[in-house]
C-alpha positions as CSV (number, residue, x, y, z in Angstrom):
1,M,4.9,-16.5,-16.2
2,C,4.8,-19.4,-13.8
3,A,2.1,-18.7,-11.1
4,D,4.5,-19.7,-8.3
5,H,6.9,-16.9,-9.4
6,C,4.3,-14.0,-9.5
7,L,4.3,-12.1,-6.2
8,N,1.0,-10.4,-7.0
9,W,-0.8,-13.7,-7.5
10,L,0.9,-15.4,-4.6
11,L,0.0,-12.7,-2.2
12,S,-3.6,-12.4,-3.3
13,D,-6.3,-14.0,-1.3
14,P,-8.8,-15.8,-3.5
15,G,-11.5,-15.7,-0.8
16,N,-11.4,-11.9,-0.3
17,Q,-11.8,-9.3,-3.0
18,N,-10.1,-6.6,-0.9
19,F,-6.9,-8.7,-1.0
20,Q,-6.7,-9.6,-4.6
21,H,-4.6,-8.2,-7.3
22,K,-5.4,-8.8,-11.0
23,C,-2.3,-9.6,-13.0
24,D,-1.7,-8.2,-16.5
25,H,-0.3,-11.5,-17.7
26,I,-1.4,-15.1,-17.9
27,H,0.0,-17.7,-15.6
28,S,0.3,-20.3,-18.3
29,L,4.0,-21.2,-17.9
30,D,5.2,-24.0,-15.7
31,C,8.8,-24.0,-14.7
32,D,10.8,-27.2,-14.2
33,R,11.6,-26.5,-10.5
34,C,7.9,-26.0,-9.5
35,R,6.9,-29.0,-11.6
36,F,9.6,-31.1,-9.9
37,V,8.3,-30.2,-6.4
38,R,4.7,-31.1,-7.4
39,N,5.8,-34.3,-9.0
40,I,7.8,-35.3,-5.9
41,E,4.8,-34.5,-3.7
42,K,2.5,-36.7,-6.0
43,D,5.1,-39.6,-6.1
44,V,5.6,-39.7,-2.4
45,S,1.9,-39.5,-1.7
46,C,1.3,-42.4,-4.1
47,A,4.1,-44.4,-2.4
48,V,2.7,-43.8,1.1
49,Q,-0.8,-44.9,0.0
50,K,0.6,-48.2,-1.3
51,I,1.9,-49.2,2.2
52,Q,0.0,-52.3,3.3
53,D,0.3,-52.0,7.1
54,T,-2.5,-49.7,8.2
55,D,-0.7,-48.3,11.2
56,L,2.4,-47.6,9.3
57,R,0.5,-46.0,6.4
58,E,-1.4,-43.7,8.8
59,E,1.9,-42.7,10.5
60,A,3.6,-42.2,7.1
61,T,0.6,-40.2,5.9
62,K,0.8,-37.9,9.0
63,T,4.5,-37.5,8.6
64,F,4.2,-36.7,4.9
65,T,1.3,-34.3,5.4
66,D,3.3,-32.4,8.1
67,A,6.4,-32.3,6.0
68,M,4.5,-30.9,3.0
69,Q,2.8,-28.3,5.2
70,K,6.2,-27.2,6.5
71,I,7.5,-26.9,2.9
72,H,4.5,-24.8,1.9
73,D,4.8,-22.7,5.1
74,W,8.5,-22.1,4.3
75,K,7.7,-21.1,0.8
76,S,5.1,-18.6,2.1
77,H,7.7,-17.2,4.5
78,I,10.1,-16.6,1.7
79,I,7.4,-14.9,-0.4
80,R,6.5,-12.6,2.4
81,N,10.2,-11.7,3.0
82,V,10.7,-10.9,-0.6
83,N,7.7,-8.7,-0.6
84,Q,8.7,-6.9,2.6
85,D,12.3,-6.4,1.3
86,Q,11.1,-4.9,-1.9
87,F,8.8,-2.5,0.0
88,R,11.5,-1.6,2.5
89,T,14.0,-0.9,-0.4
90,H,11.4,1.3,-2.1
91,V,10.7,3.3,1.1
92,I,14.4,3.8,1.8
93,Q,15.0,5.0,-1.8
94,E,12.1,7.5,-1.5
95,L,13.2,9.0,1.8
96,K,13.6,12.7,1.8
97,R,16.0,14.7,4.0
98,F,15.2,14.4,7.7
99,E,12.9,11.4,7.1
100,G,13.4,7.9,8.4
101,L,12.2,4.4,8.5
102,I,12.0,2.7,11.9
103,V,12.0,-1.1,12.1
104,M,11.4,-2.8,15.5
105,D,11.6,-6.5,16.2
106,W,12.5,-9.0,18.8
107,A,15.9,-10.6,18.5
108,M,16.7,-14.1,19.7
109,K,17.1,-14.6,23.4
110,F,20.6,-14.4,24.8
111,L,21.2,-17.6,26.7
112,P,24.7,-17.8,28.2
113,M,24.6,-21.5,28.7
114,R,26.8,-23.6,26.5
115,F,28.6,-23.1,23.2
116,R,26.7,-25.9,21.4
117,E,23.2,-26.9,22.4
118,K,20.8,-29.4,20.9
119,Q,17.8,-27.8,19.3
120,T,15.5,-29.5,21.9
121,D,17.5,-27.8,24.6
122,W,17.3,-24.4,22.9
123,F,13.5,-23.8,22.8
124,G,11.4,-23.0,25.8
125,Q,14.3,-21.6,27.9
126,R,14.3,-18.5,29.9
127,G,16.8,-15.9,28.9
128,K,17.5,-12.2,28.3
129,H,15.0,-10.9,25.8
130,W,16.5,-8.5,23.3
131,H,14.3,-5.8,21.5
132,V,16.1,-4.3,18.5
133,I,15.2,-0.9,16.9
134,V,16.8,0.2,13.7
135,C,16.3,3.7,12.3
136,I,17.3,4.2,8.7
137,Y,17.2,7.9,7.8
138,R,18.4,10.5,5.3
139,D,20.4,13.2,6.9
140,E,20.7,16.9,6.1
141,N,23.3,16.1,3.3
142,G,20.9,13.6,1.7
143,E,23.1,10.6,2.8
144,I,21.6,7.5,4.2
145,G,22.4,6.8,7.9
146,V,21.6,4.0,10.3
147,S,21.2,4.0,14.0
148,E,20.6,0.8,16.1
149,F,19.2,0.5,19.6
150,T,19.1,-2.7,21.6
151,H,17.1,-3.1,24.8
152,R,17.5,-6.1,27.0
153,G,15.1,-7.4,29.7
154,S,14.7,-10.6,31.7
155,N,11.0,-11.0,31.2
156,L,8.3,-9.7,28.8
157,R,6.3,-7.8,31.4
158,N,9.2,-5.8,32.7
159,L,10.7,-5.1,29.3
160,S,8.7,-2.0,28.5
161,T,9.4,-0.5,31.9
162,Y,13.0,-1.4,31.5
163,M,13.2,0.3,28.1
164,I,11.5,3.4,29.4
165,N,13.7,3.6,32.5
166,D,16.8,2.8,30.4
167,E,16.1,5.8,28.2
168,I,15.3,8.1,31.2
169,Y,18.5,7.2,33.1
170,K,20.9,7.6,30.2
């Protein structure tokens, strides 16, 4: 198996024994897609180092390093999502009658400004914060049900008070 496709190996921390998982297979294979990314990284790095102008080479090195970090961060994000989705699926399949899984998360802000905004205009704005709660449960008949709750608040400090008051006054 290719090491970049083994979730246990990818999620293990080589520096901490408590967060390591020993695989029952050898990571000796190398798939063409993973090799392609490594080759591109090596080729671009070599091309950047060949730039004669020192200032331009430093700028290109910084840009390249940042881009590669973003690629590796995105890959890590995907790996964590796959792992969480597998666990969530397992938990839902194992639910017994009258048991449930509650997932809470912040949604994106609701910004009633314009239909299309540039990305630079989007970040750092004030807006209505949305907190979403989803409860996935197994009912008395053994069927899976889903209930969603959305709470809105104008700032973070007042959101918890708003959520409590919103539930009290319903």
